[in-house]
N, C-alpha and C positions, 0 to 999 in steps of 0.2 A: 504573248501575243493573245489577244482577246477576239472570240468568234462569236456572232450571235446567229442562232438557229432555232427550229422547232422540232420538239421531239416527236410530236405526231403532224406533220405539216398537211397530210391528205385532210385533216378536219377543217381547213381552211374553205375548202370547197364547199362546205356547209352553208357559207354566204351565199352561193349562187342560188340556193333553194330559197333563202329568205327573199333575194332580190327577185326571184322569179315570182314568188308567191304576192309580193306587193304589187306587181305590175297586173297579174292575171286572176289574183284571189282576192275579189273585192269583198268588202264587208257588206252584209244586209243587216239593215236595222228597220225598225218600224218607220214608217212615213209620217210626217208630221205637217199637218196644213195649218199654216200660219199666213197671214196677210202680208205680214213684213218679213217674211222669210231672209229675203236678199240682204236686208239691214244687218238681222241676226248673224248671217254667215260672214259678213264683213267684218263686224265687231269679234267674232271668235277665231278669224283666220290666224291672228298671231298667235294666240294661245295654243292653237292646233300645230302651229309651226313649231313651237316649244317643245310640245309633246313627241312630234315627229323626230326631232331632234334626240331627245332623251330615249325614245325607242330605240333608234338605230345606233347609239352609243352604246346602249346597253348590250343589242345583239351583238354587234361587232367585238366589245370587249370581251362579251361572254365565249364567242367562238375563238378568239385569241387565246384566252385562258384555257380552253380544253385543248387547243393546240400544244400548250406547254413550252412557250419562248424559254430558251436555255442561253445563258452568257457562258462560253467556256473558253479557259484561259490554260495556257501551255506554259509549262515551267521546265527548264533544264538545270537537274540539280547534280553539279559535279562535286564529289568528294574525293578529296586529294589526301592519299596517305603518305607523308612524308617521312624520311629516315633521321636518324640521329648518326653522325658521322664524326669520327675524330680522326684527324691527320696529324702523323707522327713523322717529323722531319729530322733527320740527321744533320747536325751542324758542326761536326767534330771538323779537326784540321785537315782530314783527308779530302773534305768538299771544296778545297780551294784549287784543286787539279785543274787544270783548263784543258781546252781541245774536245770537250765532251760533246759541244754543238759544232759541227763542221762549218756552219755559215757564219761562225763568228769564235774563232778558236782562241781568242782571248777573254773570252767568258768563261768564268768558273762553273762548277757543277752547281753550287749551291744558287748562284744567279740564275740558271737555267730552271732548277726545280722551284724556286719562287714565280718563276715566269708560269711554269706549266701548273702548278698549283692553284696559283690566282685565276687562271682561266678555267679550271675546274670547279672553283668555288662559285663563280660567276652563273656556270652552267646548272647549280643545284638550287633552284630558287625555292622550292618548297621544303627544303630540308633545314636542320639545324645542324651547325658544322662547329667543332672545336679544334683546337690546335695544342700538340705537345711537342716541345722541341728539346732535344738532348745531345749532349755530348758527356763530359765528364758527370754530369747531374742531368735529371730530366725535370722540366718544369711545364707547368701549363701557360701558354702563351695567351690562350683566348679559351673561356669556357664554351659550352654549347650556345649558339646564338644564331637567330634568324637574320641578324644584321650583316648581311654580306659585304657593304661597304666597309663596316668596321673590322671585319675580318680580312678583307683586301689589304687594309692599311696596316694590319697587325704582321700580315704576312710581309709585306714590303720592309717592315723596320727589323724583319730579324737579321741578324748579323752573325757571320762566323765567330767564334771565339768567346761569344758572350755565355755561352754554357761549359766553355773547358775546351780541351783539344781531344780527348780520347773519346772512347764509345761505349755509353751503356744502354744497349738495347733493351735488355730484360726489365731495369728500372724504368724505361720509357714506356713500355707496355704496361706494367702496374700502374703508372700514373694515367695513362690513357682508359684502363678498365675501371679505376676508381672515378674516373670523369663520368663513365656511363653506368655508374651505380645507381644513380638516381633517375635516370632516363626512363620513362615511362613509353617510349616509342615501340612499335610493334617489331621494327628492323633497327638493328644497332650495327654499326660497320666501324672497323678500325683499319686504316691503311697505313702500313708501315714502310717508310722508305728509308733506305740507308746504304752507303758504299762500303762500310767496314765490317770489322767483326768485334763482337762484344770483348770488350776487355777492361772494363770499369764496373761493372753491375756488382751490387750487393747482395742481389737476389738471384739465387742459382737458377740454372734452365729447368730442372724437374719441376720446380716449384711454380715457375711461370706457364709451364705447359699444363700443369694440373689446375692452375687457375683459368686457363683459357678454355680449357675442355668443358670446365663446370658452368661456365657462363654464356649465356645466349646472345653471344656478339660474334659476327663474322669478322674473319681478319684475313685481310689481303697484305702478303708482303711484295716488296719491289727491291731487288738489288741492282744498284747502278754502276757502272764502269765495267772493268774487265772480270772474267771470272774468278781469278785470283784476289780481286778486292775485298771481295765478302765471301761469306761461308753459306753457298747456295742450299747444301743439305739442312743447315740449321734454319734457313728462311723457309724451307719447304715442310720442315716438320713443324714449326709454329703455324703455318698457314693449314696444314692438315689438322692440327689441333683445334683450330679455328674455324673448320669447316670452309676454308675459303681456298684461295689459289696464289701461288707465287710465280712471281714474274720476274724477268731478267730484261734490264734495258743497257744497251752499249752506246746510245747517242740520244740526243733531244729528242729526236723523231720519235724513237722507239718508246722513249719515255711517255711522251705526248699520245702515242697510240694506246699505251696501256692504260693511262687514266680516262682516255676515251672509251676504252672497252668496258672499264670499271663503271663508268657513266652509265653505259647500256646494259650491263647486268644489273644495276641496283637502279633501274628506272623507277621513278616516283608511281605508284599505282594510282589510277584515274577510275574512280565508280561513276559512271555515267548514269543518271536515272531521270526518267521523264514523268513528270507529275501533270497530271490533269485535273483542274479544279472546275466543277459544274455548279453555277447559280442559276437555281430556277426562280422564273420571274413571273410565274402565273399568277402570284398573289396580287400583283398591281393590276391587271385587267380585270380581273376576278372583283375585286374592291370596286373597281369604276363601273362594273356591271350592276353589282348589287346597289351602288348608289344612285345609279342612272334608274333603275327599276323603282327605287322607292320614292324618287323624285317625280317619276313618271305618275304613279300611283297617287302620292300627294296633289298633283296638279289636276289631275282628271277628276279626284272626288271633291276637292275643294272648290273648283270652278263648274264643276258639274257639266264638263265637256264630254 
């Protein structure tokens, strides 16, 4: 938004002095006795009018220049610091179990997870998000991307059994951390969701924990289903190594609340800065004042008025 003002507005009152002087401070000059003085005055009236205009334009412009007109523009600069997030989703055979959502008992856990994850993706507008799906093997379903529509479609396309039937959590974490290896984001997050126990990984837990501890990536773990379905101590140990938190969800509503809580904990940082730009305009009235003064001197000297 632009705003016009004067740095020294009180100097504009100087115009009142010039106006007062023009009314009461009469110029005294030598008297000239000439028989046809009326004719002479009539011929020079037009020239005197031009001189009067030039004089007053010069005076007004000079006073305005002294008052220093300024054009002020205000800008709101919002800097958003997004995050890189990798969603690690269990697609093993145990995710076929139904009854996780009391509102629709015929919906299996994997379908519920896809809906909740899809909603989480839509809320992270300023972040890059990637996805790793795992069962017998772990594979990158989507690289880190800002394209939320693309990622939502990838989420919908995930199917049970496409990576096998068993559970390779450690291997999935290695894949997700490898996905983060080239990330230059200040905040990096991995969210692991599983309803089972690791029974297929080729990489042992100590090696995975060592990798997690050494990397600047925060790890959240979510175990879904009953407490016997997954290894709670194992997930807590992973989250502790990744300086994150471990969660447990026994229903679709709890899972939705967990992702909502993570969304709040990892909110995008906004840095609002107000920038004020001042443009000084005194040069324009000053130029006009000098030009008017030069023309005034030229006309007066050339015409002998």
